[in-house]
C-alpha positions in Angstrom: 0.0 0.0 0.0 1.4 3.4 -1.0 0.9 6.3 1.5 1.1 9.9 0.2 2.8 12.4 2.4 2.3 16.2 1.9 5.5 18.1 2.4 6.0 21.9 2.7 7.8 23.5 -0.3 11.3 23.6 1.3 10.9 20.0 2.4 9.8 18.9 -1.1 13.0 20.3 -2.7 15.2 18.6 -0.2 13.3 15.3 -0.5 13.2 15.3 -4.3 16.9 16.2 -4.6 17.9 13.5 -2.2 15.9 10.9 -4.1 17.4 12.0 -7.4 20.9 11.8 -6.0 20.3 8.4 -4.6 19.0 7.2 -8.0 22.2 8.5 -9.6 24.2 6.6 -7.1 22.3 3.4 -7.8 22.7 3.8 -11.5 26.5 4.4 -11.2 26.9 1.4 -8.9 25.0 -1.0 -11.2 26.8 0.4 -14.3 30.2 0.0 -12.7 29.3 -3.5 -11.6 28.3 -4.4 -15.2 31.4 -2.6 -16.7 29.3 0.0 -18.3 30.8 3.6 -18.3 28.8 6.5 -16.9 29.4 10.1 -18.0 27.9 13.0 -16.1 26.7 15.8 -18.3 25.5 19.4 -17.6 21.7 19.1 -17.4 21.1 22.8 -18.3 18.6 23.5 -21.1 18.4 20.2 -23.1 14.7 20.8 -23.7 15.2 24.4 -25.0 18.2 23.6 -27.2 17.9 22.5 -30.8 19.6 19.2 -31.5 20.2 20.3 -35.1 21.5 23.8 -34.9 22.2 24.4 -31.2 19.9 27.4 -30.9 18.7 27.9 -27.3 15.4 29.6 -26.7 12.6 29.1 -24.2 10.1 29.5 -27.1 11.6 26.5 -28.8 9.6 24.3 -26.4 6.1 24.7 -28.0 4.4 22.4 -25.5 5.1 19.6 -23.0 5.3 17.2 -26.0 6.7 19.2 -28.9 9.8 21.1 -29.8 10.1 23.5 -32.7 13.3 25.5 -33.2 12.7 29.2 -33.8 16.0 29.5 -35.7 16.2 26.6 -38.2 12.6 25.2 -38.1 13.5 21.7 -36.8 10.5 20.0 -35.3 10.7 16.9 -33.1 9.1 15.3 -30.0 10.4 17.3 -27.0 11.8 14.3 -25.1 13.6 12.9 -28.2 15.1 16.3 -28.9 16.3 16.6 -25.2 17.7 13.1 -25.2 19.7 13.9 -28.4 21.2 16.9 -26.7 22.2 14.9 -23.6 23.6 12.1 -25.8 25.7 14.7 -27.8 27.0 16.2 -24.6 28.0 12.8 -23.2 29.7 11.8 -26.5 31.7 15.1 -26.4 32.8 14.5 -22.8 33.7 10.9 -23.7 35.9 12.1 -26.6 37.6 14.5 -24.2 38.4 11.7 -21.9 35.8 12.1 -19.1 35.2 8.9 -17.3 32.9 7.8 -14.6 34.0 7.9 -11.0 34.6 4.5 -9.5 32.1 3.3 -7.0 32.7 0.8 -4.2 32.1 -2.9 -5.3 
């Protein structure tokens, strides 16, 4: 049975951040155990950045579901566009030699 708890705004931020950090630790641990590399990327503005031309604009995010670049006209599903940006950032860091931190076995 799932019980819902209402938290005040400052408590929600702390609670959510802690949960997200813990998820990241779990992923890094499991990836390390499986021999899969993890690269941490800057999470800023992937949903506002065009995966084709790199133009960043709040207006690029037409709705929760759709992305339409105001500069080059590229249209895509917002999540797919954001994931392409994150993948490109990870690939760039990987080429530069960024590696995942080692976690304890």
